[in-house]
Backbone bond lengths (Angstrom), bond angles and torsions (degrees), N, CA, C in turn:
res aa  C-N    CA-C-N  psi(-1)  N-CA   C-N-CA  omega(-1)  CA-C   N-CA-C  phi
1 M - - - 1.455 - - 1.520 109.72 -
2 K 1.276 117.52 137.10 1.453 121.73 178.80 1.522 109.96 -68.08
3 K 1.330 116.67 128.73 1.444 120.40 179.46 1.518 110.12 -81.39
4 A 1.329 115.39 128.94 1.457 120.01 -178.19 1.515 112.43 -96.23
5 L 1.372 117.52 -5.84 1.443 120.05 -174.15 1.514 111.39 -126.74
6 L 1.335 117.24 155.47 1.451 123.56 171.28 1.520 107.36 -109.53
7 T 1.326 116.78 120.11 1.453 121.42 -170.34 1.522 112.11 -55.39
8 G 1.332 118.01 -47.45 1.454 120.39 -177.59 1.512 112.87 -60.56
9 F 1.316 116.63 -42.41 1.472 120.84 -179.67 1.514 110.70 -62.42
10 W 1.371 116.08 -48.70 1.460 119.57 -176.48 1.524 111.07 -68.40
11 A 1.324 116.92 -34.67 1.459 118.83 177.86 1.528 110.31 -62.37
12 A 1.335 115.73 -43.07 1.465 119.47 178.60 1.522 110.66 -64.86
13 L 1.341 116.04 -40.71 1.459 120.20 -179.85 1.521 110.73 -62.61
14 L 1.352 116.83 -47.18 1.452 120.38 -177.19 1.520 111.09 -65.73
15 M 1.334 118.11 -36.62 1.459 120.73 176.87 1.522 110.49 -62.73
16 T 1.333 115.85 -35.12 1.462 119.71 -179.58 1.513 111.56 -70.37
17 V 1.358 116.92 -49.97 1.459 118.80 -174.83 1.513 111.74 -72.60
18 L 1.336 118.17 -26.54 1.452 119.68 179.97 1.524 112.42 -68.76
19 T 1.321 117.35 -14.39 1.458 119.87 178.25 1.524 112.20 -85.85
20 V 1.342 117.70 -5.25 1.464 121.10 -179.63 1.526 109.09 -77.96
21 P 1.338 120.61 117.31 1.450 121.59 -172.28 1.521 114.08 -87.60
22 A 1.311 118.66 -22.78 1.457 121.18 -171.02 1.520 111.99 -100.09
23 F 1.336 114.95 145.69 1.455 120.51 176.25 1.524 108.46 -127.41
24 A 1.313 115.70 154.00 1.463 120.64 -176.92 1.527 111.03 -71.82
25 Q 1.325 115.85 155.49 1.461 121.04 176.03 1.524 111.30 -75.22
26 E 1.312 117.02 -21.20 1.453 122.13 176.89 1.529 109.54 -120.79
27 L 1.321 115.43 149.73 1.456 120.78 178.24 1.522 109.92 -109.57
28 I 1.330 115.67 147.59 1.462 120.25 171.53 1.518 107.63 -76.14
29 V 1.324 115.93 124.20 1.463 121.31 -177.38 1.522 109.29 -82.56
30 G 1.329 116.68 135.83 1.461 121.79 -178.32 1.511 113.19 -88.35
31 G 1.329 115.66 -131.78 1.455 122.27 -174.32 1.511 112.41 111.18
32 Q 1.340 116.78 -10.67 1.467 120.91 179.47 1.529 110.32 -75.74
33 A 1.309 115.59 143.94 1.463 120.52 171.34 1.519 108.49 -74.03
34 V 1.327 116.25 136.12 1.461 120.96 178.42 1.524 109.08 -131.62
35 G 1.329 114.83 146.39 1.452 119.67 171.25 1.518 108.91 -81.23
36 I 1.324 116.33 144.73 1.461 121.54 -178.18 1.517 108.31 -124.00
37 Q 1.332 116.69 125.80 1.461 122.52 175.49 1.527 107.74 -129.62
38 I 1.332 116.66 125.70 1.453 119.46 175.47 1.521 109.85 -135.42
39 T 1.314 115.58 150.36 1.450 121.81 169.35 1.517 107.59 -116.10
40 T 1.328 116.52 146.06 1.452 121.17 -171.71 1.520 111.98 -84.70
41 E 1.323 114.88 159.73 1.462 122.29 172.05 1.524 106.96 -86.50
42 G 1.328 116.01 84.79 1.456 121.16 -171.91 1.513 110.13 109.17
43 V 1.343 115.85 -169.26 1.461 121.21 -177.23 1.525 108.65 -122.86
44 L 1.320 116.19 124.48 1.449 121.82 -177.38 1.521 110.98 -82.99
45 V 1.330 116.21 132.87 1.463 121.13 172.83 1.526 107.22 -80.43
46 G 1.327 115.63 104.16 1.455 120.52 -177.10 1.514 113.75 -83.86
47 G 1.318 116.86 -12.90 1.452 121.19 179.62 1.515 110.48 173.51
48 L 1.319 116.20 167.57 1.460 122.62 178.54 1.515 109.14 -114.43
49 S 1.315 116.71 143.96 1.463 120.76 -178.04 1.522 109.75 -140.83
50 A 1.311 115.70 165.88 1.466 121.45 179.02 1.525 110.02 -87.81
51 V 1.326 115.28 150.99 1.457 122.24 174.00 1.526 107.71 -110.61
52 E 1.326 115.57 123.16 1.462 120.08 179.41 1.515 108.99 -84.39
53 T 1.325 116.08 117.93 1.460 122.12 -178.88 1.530 109.96 -118.90
54 A 1.318 115.39 174.81 1.469 120.26 179.58 1.522 112.00 -62.90
55 S 1.334 116.52 -25.79 1.472 120.09 -178.74 1.518 113.30 -102.29
56 G 1.326 117.16 6.96 1.456 120.26 177.24 1.518 112.76 127.02
57 S 1.318 114.21 -172.34 1.459 121.16 -176.51 1.528 109.82 -89.97
58 V 1.351 115.59 129.62 1.463 120.59 179.09 1.529 109.45 -135.94
59 S 1.331 115.41 164.14 1.464 120.39 178.19 1.523 109.04 -137.63
60 P 1.338 117.59 84.73 1.469 121.02 -176.35 1.521 113.72 -57.24
61 A 1.333 117.74 -43.15 1.464 120.74 -177.62 1.521 111.15 -64.06
62 E 1.325 116.67 -45.52 1.465 120.40 179.93 1.520 110.99 -64.96
63 D 1.334 116.91 -42.92 1.463 120.59 179.79 1.523 111.58 -62.97
64 A 1.336 117.08 -31.37 1.460 120.81 -178.76 1.529 112.76 -82.48
65 G 1.325 116.65 -10.53 1.460 120.09 177.61 1.507 116.29 102.99
66 L 1.335 117.61 6.23 1.467 119.04 173.72 1.524 109.63 -67.08
67 R 1.342 115.77 148.14 1.463 121.07 -178.08 1.526 110.89 -128.86
68 T 1.309 114.90 154.25 1.457 119.60 170.93 1.526 108.68 -60.19
69 G 1.317 116.11 131.71 1.457 121.40 -178.05 1.513 113.65 101.11
70 D 1.335 118.03 -13.37 1.461 120.29 174.51 1.527 109.86 -64.78
71 L 1.315 115.61 146.91 1.455 121.20 177.54 1.522 108.30 -111.65
72 I 1.324 116.77 112.06 1.464 121.74 -179.22 1.528 109.09 -81.00
73 V 1.346 115.41 123.59 1.466 119.62 -175.94 1.527 112.88 -118.45
74 S 1.343 118.16 -14.05 1.468 119.07 179.75 1.519 110.81 -157.32
75 V 1.323 115.48 156.69 1.463 123.26 173.00 1.527 106.97 -132.51
76 N 1.325 115.42 122.17 1.476 121.09 -179.07 1.529 111.89 51.39
77 G 1.321 114.90 39.13 1.458 120.36 176.77 1.502 115.41 84.48
78 R 1.325 118.85 -6.15 1.468 122.37 179.80 1.525 109.94 -97.74
79 T 1.322 115.81 132.52 1.467 120.46 -178.42 1.519 111.40 -61.85
80 V 1.330 115.66 136.83 1.458 122.39 176.27 1.527 107.70 -107.83
81 S 1.324 117.10 119.41 1.457 121.03 -175.82 1.520 113.46 -97.78
82 D 1.341 117.26 -26.29 1.456 119.50 -178.34 1.523 109.88 -155.29
83 A 1.342 115.33 174.52 1.458 120.61 -176.58 1.525 111.96 -63.53
84 A 1.337 116.96 -35.26 1.462 119.69 -179.07 1.525 110.84 -63.51
85 A 1.344 117.07 -40.94 1.467 120.42 178.84 1.517 111.25 -65.11
86 L 1.339 117.05 -39.76 1.464 120.32 178.18 1.524 110.84 -64.61
87 M 1.320 116.80 -44.42 1.466 120.39 -179.64 1.524 111.27 -64.35
88 D 1.335 117.33 -35.80 1.467 120.57 176.50 1.524 110.88 -63.82
89 S 1.328 116.76 -40.52 1.461 120.86 179.62 1.527 111.18 -64.69
90 I 1.327 115.65 -40.06 1.461 119.48 179.16 1.525 110.36 -68.05
91 A 1.329 116.46 -43.23 1.467 120.81 -177.41 1.522 111.80 -65.31
92 A 1.344 117.26 -28.05 1.467 120.92 -175.84 1.524 113.51 -84.81
93 C 1.335 117.78 -8.75 1.463 118.77 -175.83 1.534 110.64 -78.52
94 D 1.319 115.96 151.07 1.462 121.71 178.77 1.524 110.12 -79.58
95 E 1.314 115.74 157.51 1.465 120.19 179.32 1.529 109.37 -60.23
96 G 1.320 116.14 129.62 1.453 121.72 -179.27 1.510 114.54 85.03
97 E 1.338 117.81 -3.52 1.469 121.06 -179.36 1.516 109.99 -75.68
98 C 1.309 116.01 136.22 1.459 122.23 178.85 1.529 109.82 -91.78
99 L 1.317 116.04 133.58 1.455 121.83 177.69 1.525 109.59 -104.55
100 R 1.314 116.07 132.60 1.468 120.15 175.31 1.529 108.13 -93.88
101 I 1.328 115.39 110.96 1.462 122.53 -174.85 1.521 109.16 -99.14
102 G 1.341 116.89 122.65 1.460 121.67 174.23 1.513 110.06 -91.39
103 I 1.334 116.66 128.93 1.463 120.20 -176.27 1.525 110.82 -132.51
104 L 1.334 114.12 157.40 1.456 122.41 166.64 1.519 107.16 -108.22
105 R 1.314 116.39 126.90 1.464 121.89 177.15 1.517 107.43 -126.52
106 G 1.321 115.73 98.54 1.453 119.44 -171.99 1.517 109.45 66.02
107 E 1.336 116.14 -122.58 1.459 120.99 178.83 1.525 112.37 -93.48
108 K 1.335 117.58 -1.01 1.461 121.21 -174.22 1.528 111.56 -97.65
109 T 1.336 115.59 143.32 1.453 122.63 171.76 1.528 108.05 -105.28
110 L 1.333 116.47 123.31 1.462 121.48 -173.92 1.523 109.95 -130.95
111 T 1.327 116.14 162.40 1.457 121.84 169.58 1.521 108.67 -124.04
112 V 1.322 115.77 140.98 1.465 122.71 -178.80 1.520 107.65 -131.18
113 D 1.309 116.90 131.06 1.467 121.69 177.19 1.522 109.81 -94.19
114 V 1.341 115.87 123.45 1.473 121.63 -176.04 1.524 108.99 -131.08
115 T 1.307 116.35 132.50 1.463 121.65 174.04 1.522 108.50 -104.46
116 P 1.326 118.65 113.31 1.464 120.51 -179.09 1.524 111.69 -58.98
117 A 1.321 115.51 148.91 1.459 121.57 173.23 1.517 108.56 -98.15
118 V 1.322 116.68 145.65 1.463 121.56 178.40 1.518 108.29 -88.84
119 S 1.324 115.70 119.44 1.456 120.73 -176.70 1.524 112.00 -75.06
120 D 1.328 116.08 173.28 1.471 121.27 177.16 1.518 111.07 -57.39
121 E 1.350 117.23 -28.08 1.466 120.58 -179.94 1.522 112.24 -85.42
122 G 1.334 117.07 1.59 1.451 120.26 178.15 1.514 114.61 85.20
123 R 1.340 117.71 16.59 1.467 121.50 -178.37 1.523 110.37 -105.36
124 P 1.340 118.12 135.68 1.462 120.15 172.99 1.528 110.11 -71.11
125 M 1.332 116.98 131.34 1.455 121.47 -176.08 1.522 109.94 -141.57
126 L 1.335 115.46 150.09 1.465 120.88 178.49 1.517 112.61 -97.39
127 G 1.335 117.01 -22.33 1.457 120.01 -176.05 1.522 112.22 82.37
128 I 1.335 116.53 47.71 1.462 121.47 177.43 1.521 109.84 -132.24
129 L 1.316 114.79 149.01 1.459 121.96 173.29 1.521 107.21 -98.93
130 L 1.322 116.86 129.01 1.462 121.65 -170.70 1.521 111.95 -111.66
131 R 1.341 114.63 144.59 1.463 120.56 171.85 1.522 108.35 -139.40
132 D 1.323 116.30 132.38 1.467 119.56 178.81 1.520 112.41 -130.16
133 G 1.326 116.39 17.39 1.459 118.57 178.72 1.512 111.72 -170.28
134 L 1.315 115.95 172.53 1.457 121.82 -177.42 1.517 108.89 -153.71
135 T 1.313 115.58 143.79 1.465 121.22 173.59 1.520 108.85 -129.81
136 G 1.315 116.66 152.81 1.456 119.88 178.95 1.511 111.60 -176.88
137 I 1.337 114.65 -171.89 1.460 122.92 179.66 1.522 108.45 -122.66
138 G 1.308 116.74 136.41 1.456 121.64 176.02 1.517 110.44 -145.65
139 T 1.328 116.12 -169.77 1.463 121.07 -177.14 1.521 110.34 -124.47
140 L 1.311 115.82 132.59 1.457 122.57 176.41 1.523 109.50 -73.84
141 T 1.335 117.66 135.01 1.460 121.79 -178.87 1.516 112.00 -95.49
142 F 1.319 116.99 -52.22 1.458 119.84 -176.77 1.519 110.34 -154.94
143 C 1.317 114.28 164.55 1.464 121.96 171.80 1.518 108.02 -143.58
144 D 1.330 117.05 135.33 1.449 121.16 174.63 1.526 108.31 -82.77
145 P 1.332 118.41 120.16 1.477 120.13 -173.69 1.519 113.97 -68.43
146 D 1.340 118.21 -23.15 1.463 120.03 -178.44 1.521 112.23 -84.64
147 S 1.335 117.07 -47.37 1.469 120.29 -176.29 1.514 113.15 -92.31
148 G 1.350 117.28 -23.89 1.458 121.04 -175.00 1.510 113.44 86.36
149 L 1.345 118.83 0.72 1.459 120.70 179.34 1.524 110.08 -66.37
150 F 1.342 116.20 136.82 1.465 120.17 178.92 1.516 110.45 -126.02
151 G 1.331 115.09 159.24 1.458 122.65 171.82 1.517 108.87 -132.92
152 A 1.321 116.97 145.98 1.467 121.47 -179.02 1.527 109.67 -148.57
153 L 1.309 115.60 165.32 1.471 126.72 173.18 1.527 114.80 75.02
154 G 1.331 118.40 -46.36 1.459 119.35 -177.34 1.514 114.07 78.97
155 H 1.319 117.94 0.54 1.460 122.94 175.70 1.521 108.15 -152.08
156 S 1.306 116.26 168.88 1.461 119.94 -178.43 1.523 111.42 -78.41
157 I 1.326 115.63 159.01 1.459 121.86 171.30 1.522 106.93 -89.84
158 N 1.321 116.33 118.46 1.457 121.83 -178.06 1.517 110.52 -115.47
159 D 1.331 115.36 152.76 1.452 119.60 172.38 1.520 108.81 -67.55
160 A 1.335 117.36 131.44 1.456 121.76 -173.08 1.522 112.56 -63.48
161 Q 1.319 118.21 -35.43 1.458 120.84 -176.04 1.521 112.90 -85.79
162 T 1.329 117.89 -37.72 1.456 120.31 -174.00 1.522 113.42 -99.88
163 G 1.349 117.17 -19.94 1.454 120.71 -175.24 1.512 113.54 77.85
164 L 1.330 117.75 1.85 1.460 122.20 -178.01 1.522 110.64 -70.76
165 T 1.348 115.85 133.37 1.457 119.90 172.12 1.518 108.61 -67.57
166 I 1.314 116.91 122.85 1.458 120.98 -171.87 1.523 110.28 -78.42
167 P 1.347 117.83 121.26 1.463 120.10 175.89 1.529 110.49 -73.46
168 V 1.310 116.39 129.14 1.460 121.33 -173.49 1.520 111.06 -89.91
169 R 1.326 116.61 125.69 1.470 121.14 169.26 1.520 109.51 -87.74
170 E 1.317 116.44 -47.57 1.455 122.01 172.88 1.516 107.70 -158.70
171 G 1.310 116.20 158.81 1.458 118.95 -178.67 1.513 111.15 -169.49
172 S 1.311 115.47 172.55 1.464 120.19 -179.10 1.518 110.59 -150.88
173 I 1.325 115.18 156.47 1.455 121.28 165.20 1.520 106.88 -110.14
174 T 1.315 115.44 141.71 1.458 120.71 -177.21 1.525 110.30 -128.07
175 D 1.301 115.55 167.22 1.459 120.92 172.65 1.526 108.72 -61.99
176 A 1.333 116.61 146.16 1.472 120.52 -178.84 1.519 109.19 -152.68
177 Q 1.305 114.94 162.37 1.452 120.91 172.66 1.522 109.71 -139.24
178 I 1.327 115.68 149.08 1.463 121.49 179.35 1.523 108.56 -87.64
179 V 1.336 115.75 129.29 1.466 119.86 -177.53 1.522 112.86 -108.13
180 S 1.332 117.76 -20.71 1.466 119.64 178.40 1.523 109.51 -161.68
181 V 1.322 114.65 161.65 1.464 121.45 178.99 1.521 108.96 -130.62
182 R 1.330 115.23 130.84 1.465 120.24 169.50 1.525 106.13 -102.27
183 P 1.349 118.35 104.97 1.465 120.44 -175.15 1.529 111.90 -60.89
184 G 1.323 115.11 148.96 1.445 120.34 177.66 1.516 111.45 -79.76
185 A 1.326 115.69 154.23 1.456 123.23 175.61 1.520 107.58 -143.57
186 S 1.305 117.47 163.82 1.453 121.13 -178.90 1.527 110.85 -55.49
187 G 1.322 116.68 121.79 1.451 121.79 179.82 1.514 114.70 85.96
188 T 1.339 117.52 -8.16 1.468 121.28 -178.20 1.524 109.62 -134.37
189 P 1.337 117.51 102.45 1.465 119.17 179.69 1.524 111.40 -63.23
190 G 1.324 116.65 139.24 1.455 120.45 175.49 1.516 110.48 -81.17
191 E 1.331 115.34 -179.45 1.464 118.61 -175.42 1.518 111.16 -157.43
192 L 1.335 115.50 140.92 1.458 121.52 169.74 1.516 108.41 -89.26
193 S 1.311 116.80 134.06 1.465 121.43 174.22 1.519 107.99 -110.42
194 G 1.326 115.78 133.69 1.452 118.95 -177.19 1.509 112.65 -144.62
195 T 1.306 114.80 173.58 1.454 121.50 176.24 1.518 108.86 -120.87
196 S 1.332 115.91 140.02 1.461 121.69 179.57 1.519 109.96 -101.45
197 D 1.309 115.27 140.49 1.463 121.32 175.14 1.526 108.01 -95.79
198 L 1.348 116.97 93.77 1.453 120.64 -177.01 1.528 112.41 -66.03
199 G 1.326 116.79 -14.37 1.455 120.44 178.12 1.515 113.06 -82.12
200 R 1.343 117.02 -6.03 1.466 119.89 179.73 1.527 109.29 -128.01
201 T 1.312 114.98 85.94 1.457 121.40 177.55 1.526 109.33 -78.79
202 L 1.340 116.04 128.76 1.460 121.20 -178.83 1.520 112.46 -96.53
203 G 1.340 116.47 -31.89 1.459 118.66 -176.13 1.508 111.85 -164.60
204 A 1.334 115.41 167.29 1.463 123.04 179.36 1.518 109.35 -109.10
205 I 1.330 116.67 128.90 1.466 122.28 178.08 1.522 108.78 -87.16
206 D 1.330 116.17 131.77 1.464 118.30 175.93 1.522 113.33 -125.11
207 R 1.347 118.66 -8.31 1.458 120.76 179.26 1.520 111.02 -142.90
208 N 1.340 115.51 139.86 1.460 123.43 174.71 1.517 106.66 -123.01
209 T 1.334 117.41 107.68 1.464 121.89 -171.62 1.522 110.76 -128.04
210 E 1.330 115.80 172.99 1.459 120.50 178.41 1.524 111.54 -64.56
211 E 1.321 117.40 -23.63 1.473 120.99 -179.28 1.524 112.55 -96.00
212 G 1.332 118.20 3.98 1.458 120.58 176.88 1.517 112.18 131.15
213 I 1.313 114.83 -177.07 1.457 120.68 175.20 1.524 108.36 -100.53
214 F 1.348 115.17 145.79 1.454 120.54 -176.23 1.517 109.86 -136.14
215 G 1.318 115.29 154.81 1.456 121.03 178.85 1.514 109.11 -179.71
216 F 1.334 115.33 -154.94 1.456 120.75 -176.58 1.523 110.77 -132.25
217 M 1.320 114.66 136.55 1.452 120.69 179.38 1.524 110.05 -70.91
218 V 1.330 115.12 146.72 1.461 120.63 173.16 1.521 110.53 -114.38
219 E 1.321 115.40 -3.90 1.460 121.39 175.82 1.515 107.78 -126.48
220 Q 1.319 116.93 133.30 1.457 121.35 -178.90 1.520 110.27 -59.82
221 L 1.331 116.23 129.15 1.457 121.35 -179.14 1.517 109.65 -108.23
222 G 1.321 116.05 124.98 1.453 120.16 175.67 1.511 110.34 -97.91
223 G 1.305 116.80 174.19 1.448 120.11 177.73 1.512 112.54 140.31
224 R 1.293 114.66 -175.18 1.455 123.65 -176.75 1.530 110.89 -66.73
225 R 1.327 117.36 136.33 1.455 121.98 178.51 1.525 109.36 -112.94
226 L 1.326 114.91 132.16 1.460 120.28 -179.79 1.520 110.83 -137.97
227 E 1.323 115.77 149.86 1.444 120.56 167.91 1.526 109.03 -72.17
228 T 1.327 116.39 162.37 1.458 119.83 177.76 1.524 109.82 -94.82
229 G 1.333 115.42 156.62 1.458 121.24 179.22 1.511 110.43 -149.54
230 S 1.314 116.29 -179.16 1.462 122.42 -178.72 1.521 110.22 -93.54
231 I 1.326 116.12 135.46 1.457 120.96 178.60 1.526 109.80 -74.01
232 A 1.327 116.91 140.62 1.461 122.20 -177.79 1.521 109.06 -144.66
233 A 1.314 116.46 160.58 1.462 120.68 176.67 1.519 109.47 -63.38
234 G 1.346 115.81 139.30 1.448 120.27 178.21 1.512 112.25 137.37
235 P 1.331 118.06 -176.67 1.468 121.69 -179.20 1.525 111.45 -63.65
236 A 1.325 115.08 146.69 1.460 121.67 177.86 1.520 107.86 -157.23
237 S 1.321 116.64 -175.42 1.463 120.55 175.44 1.518 108.31 -144.89
238 I 1.325 115.41 158.79 1.461 120.69 174.62 1.524 108.46 -121.98
239 L 1.320 115.27 148.97 1.456 121.63 173.55 1.518 107.82 -104.18
240 S 1.328 116.33 127.12 1.462 119.46 -177.33 1.517 109.99 -154.56
241 T 1.333 114.63 160.84 1.463 121.93 176.95 1.525 107.86 -118.63
242 V 1.328 116.39 113.58 1.466 120.36 -178.58 1.529 111.84 -120.28
243 E 1.323 116.02 4.45 1.460 120.89 178.90 1.527 108.94 -153.06
244 G 1.338 116.41 121.56 1.455 120.80 179.78 1.509 111.63 56.44
245 R 1.344 116.23 -128.81 1.461 122.26 174.89 1.526 110.96 -114.04
246 E 1.328 116.60 18.57 1.460 121.43 -174.92 1.524 111.07 -79.94
247 L 1.311 116.43 112.78 1.457 123.10 178.57 1.520 108.77 -87.29
248 R 1.350 115.95 123.45 1.466 120.39 -176.60 1.525 110.17 -130.09
249 E 1.319 115.28 155.70 1.461 122.06 176.23 1.524 108.66 -105.39
250 Y 1.342 115.74 131.36 1.464 121.65 -175.61 1.528 110.20 -126.99
251 A 1.333 115.84 143.42 1.461 121.09 -176.96 1.530 111.29 -77.89
252 V 1.342 115.29 137.13 1.461 122.11 174.14 1.525 107.83 -137.79
253 E 1.315 115.42 170.61 1.459 122.22 173.98 1.520 108.32 -125.50
254 V 1.318 116.96 125.41 1.460 120.63 172.91 1.527 107.07 -82.01
255 N 1.323 115.98 112.10 1.460 120.52 -172.47 1.522 113.57 -84.44
256 R 1.335 115.08 -35.96 1.462 117.93 -175.58 1.525 109.33 -157.96
257 V 1.327 116.69 144.48 1.455 122.64 178.66 1.523 109.10 -121.51
258 Y 1.337 115.43 133.06 1.465 121.60 -179.66 1.522 109.09 -115.52
259 H 1.331 116.56 125.82 1.458 121.40 174.07 1.528 107.03 -102.47
260 E 1.329 115.75 105.00 1.458 121.24 -173.67 1.521 110.61 -119.26
261 S 1.340 115.83 172.07 1.459 120.19 -176.05 1.523 112.52 -62.74
262 D 1.330 116.85 -28.98 1.465 120.07 -178.96 1.512 113.10 -96.90
263 G 1.342 117.31 9.70 1.450 119.67 176.94 1.516 112.79 134.48
264 T 1.326 115.03 -174.05 1.465 121.64 -179.75 1.520 109.44 -105.66
265 H 1.329 116.25 125.42 1.455 122.22 -179.07 1.523 109.91 -124.80
266 A 1.300 116.44 161.07 1.457 120.26 -178.14 1.522 110.27 -144.34
267 M 1.318 114.74 156.50 1.462 121.95 169.62 1.520 107.52 -110.07
268 L 1.323 115.62 138.98 1.458 119.28 -179.65 1.522 110.04 -137.15
269 S 1.306 115.75 163.69 1.466 121.34 176.54 1.521 108.80 -133.70
270 V 1.319 115.37 143.40 1.466 121.56 178.76 1.520 108.54 -80.59
271 T 1.320 116.92 126.55 1.463 121.67 178.19 1.516 112.12 -113.16
272 D 1.323 117.43 -7.27 1.460 121.86 -176.62 1.526 110.63 -76.03
273 A 1.324 117.34 119.33 1.464 121.98 -175.36 1.524 111.84 -63.23
274 E 1.335 116.77 -37.72 1.462 119.85 -178.55 1.530 111.34 -66.60
275 L 1.336 116.78 -43.23 1.459 119.66 178.99 1.521 111.09 -66.51
276 L 1.313 117.34 -39.69 1.466 120.35 177.81 1.523 110.95 -61.95
277 Q 1.322 116.61 -37.42 1.461 119.66 178.84 1.526 111.33 -68.81
278 K 1.328 116.98 -38.25 1.464 120.64 -176.61 1.529 112.88 -76.05
279 T 1.323 116.29 -42.98 1.466 120.09 -169.67 1.516 114.41 -122.31
280 G 1.319 117.47 -13.95 1.460 120.13 -173.25 1.517 112.10 82.46
281 G 1.327 117.13 -2.04 1.461 121.18 -179.33 1.508 110.70 135.85
282 I 1.316 116.74 -127.09 1.460 122.83 179.28 1.524 108.53 -96.22
283 V 1.321 116.50 131.32 1.460 121.25 -179.05 1.526 109.35 -129.37
284 Q 1.321 115.83 163.88 1.456 120.62 177.02 1.531 109.89 -61.23
285 G 1.326 115.47 136.06 1.452 121.38 -174.34 1.518 111.75 107.17
286 M 1.359 116.42 -21.04 1.465 120.59 177.04 1.523 112.01 -88.38
287 S 1.335 117.35 -6.98 1.466 120.23 178.49 1.524 110.18 -57.38
288 G 1.313 115.41 131.27 1.463 120.77 -176.28 1.513 112.68 102.79
289 S 1.323 117.98 -11.22 1.465 120.38 179.17 1.525 109.74 -56.19
290 P 1.328 117.84 122.68 1.472 120.15 -177.20 1.527 111.78 -68.30
291 I 1.319 114.68 145.36 1.463 122.04 178.38 1.524 108.46 -106.50
292 I 1.327 116.14 127.95 1.461 122.74 -179.11 1.521 108.85 -114.18
293 Q 1.306 115.37 132.75 1.465 120.85 -178.78 1.526 109.10 -146.20
294 N 1.312 116.30 127.81 1.471 121.54 -178.93 1.526 111.82 54.31
295 G 1.340 115.81 38.34 1.446 121.13 176.06 1.509 115.27 74.57
296 K 1.336 117.34 15.07 1.457 121.03 -179.73 1.525 110.56 -129.17
297 L 1.329 115.41 154.29 1.461 121.97 174.77 1.526 107.58 -82.06
298 V 1.347 117.25 117.71 1.467 119.37 -171.40 1.528 113.88 -119.45
299 G 1.341 118.45 -14.16 1.455 118.25 -177.52 1.509 112.27 179.74
300 A 1.336 114.38 -167.43 1.464 121.10 -179.88 1.519 109.74 -146.58
301 V 1.315 115.40 144.91 1.470 121.76 174.30 1.528 108.68 -68.18
302 T 1.335 117.18 138.77 1.462 119.92 -179.45 1.530 113.41 -119.19
303 H 1.348 117.71 -49.84 1.456 120.39 -174.84 1.527 109.97 -142.74
304 V 1.310 114.94 164.36 1.457 122.25 176.59 1.526 109.35 -107.21
305 F 1.321 117.36 149.01 1.458 121.66 168.66 1.530 107.07 -71.17
306 V 1.317 118.07 118.62 1.464 119.94 -179.03 1.525 110.43 -62.70
307 S 1.325 117.33 -34.61 1.467 120.29 -177.73 1.522 112.94 -78.40
308 D 1.340 116.98 -16.02 1.459 120.00 -177.51 1.527 109.10 -153.63
309 P 1.329 118.44 96.37 1.468 120.83 -175.83 1.522 114.36 -65.80
310 R 1.322 117.56 -10.01 1.460 119.32 176.41 1.526 111.31 -74.04
311 R 1.337 116.73 -12.22 1.458 121.59 -176.43 1.525 110.22 -120.52
312 G 1.326 115.08 155.01 1.455 118.90 -178.98 1.515 111.92 -160.40
313 Y 1.328 113.66 -177.23 1.456 121.81 -179.49 1.530 109.59 -111.40
314 A 1.325 114.65 160.21 1.455 120.81 177.33 1.523 109.02 -147.15
315 L 1.334 116.20 161.76 1.462 121.02 170.55 1.513 108.48 -124.06
316 S 1.327 115.96 161.71 1.462 120.25 -177.50 1.519 110.69 -77.51
317 I 1.306 116.03 152.93 1.467 120.17 177.13 1.518 110.19 -66.51
318 Q 1.350 117.60 -29.27 1.462 119.61 178.36 1.525 111.59 -61.82
319 D 1.334 117.10 -36.90 1.461 119.69 178.65 1.524 110.96 -66.59
320 M 1.333 116.54 -39.98 1.458 118.84 176.96 1.530 110.95 -64.83
321 L 1.327 116.84 -42.92 1.456 120.46 -178.34 1.525 111.58 -69.30
322 R 1.324 116.75 -33.00 1.466 119.59 177.42 1.526 109.55 -64.58
323 T 1.311 116.81 -44.50 1.458 120.41 178.04 1.522 111.07 -65.20
324 A 1.334 116.28 -36.25 1.461 120.36 178.89 1.525 112.43 -72.64
325 G 1.338 116.38 -16.30 1.457 120.23 178.59 1.510 114.82 87.22
326 I 1.349 117.36 18.44 1.470 118.64 -177.67 1.531 112.71 -126.10
327 L 1.332 116.80 17.70 1.461 118.56 -177.50 1.519 112.56 -60.53
328 D 1.327 117.70 -45.69 1.460 120.36 -176.35 1.516 111.78 -61.21
329 Q 1.350 115.52 -37.79 1.453 118.63 -177.70 1.519 112.56 -77.86
330 A 1.371 116.73 -31.94 1.462 119.10 -172.17 1.513 113.04 -96.76
331 A 1.337 118.65 -19.38 1.461 120.30 -175.28 1.516 112.01 -68.17
């Protein structure tokens, strides 16, 4: 994957903005589609595969105890930053040499000894499928106009096959536009398809959390400013982009609000006839769409009901701001 960021530059930028103590009383409301590019902290084992050798099919990684979802962080004590570095380490080992692989498995740090197998082509291989980055389309929720801190998605970015929350080494949000919509139907989630403009980076991602992705803008964002409020049952609207770069407001109904130990969540239904015609309701790519109620920013769309795309889930803006570290200043 093409890297959109330079680590040293972004590190300096984040150190600078993190020293800003004040936040605005109002937040800039999002709703824009953004491209998302992240690279992982380590290399994710996306799957296990067989290695075809002169003596038959073998799977060194599986035999050694590696699992799908493991995050490889070192080889023989040396940090592994991406898939290319891991592949170089494997290619450089001598025949029969054992590699000590450092991994993260959930909350545990483990080491696994693996001896690569020599394939029919003469290459040492472990028999693993590797992933060290992800790209996609999502929706910006808010931006603080004073500090530049932003929040998007309303949920974590997970690996599609393993469900693992991807640890971010570096990442960016970029300008994007929606080019097509696959409407949702019962049992089949719909999806927004878009293109990202890698030449126009809007912000740097530094956190991937259950409440969304967070970071700091590098380009000034204009738009509607609103105070924050508490989400409640009743009429509301969402801001979203489902065609080109056109930001529109659509009517929804907040059906129920849950105050739970891990935060405040809500169920909502789309009532806007135009949005239902375009998308069938809530589709993938709309996650992060800000929810407006009584003239205040109160939450963000997070997920769709797979059985009924007209309905979905949301979280409160307070939960996003708490994770972002600005709840006290913005509430």
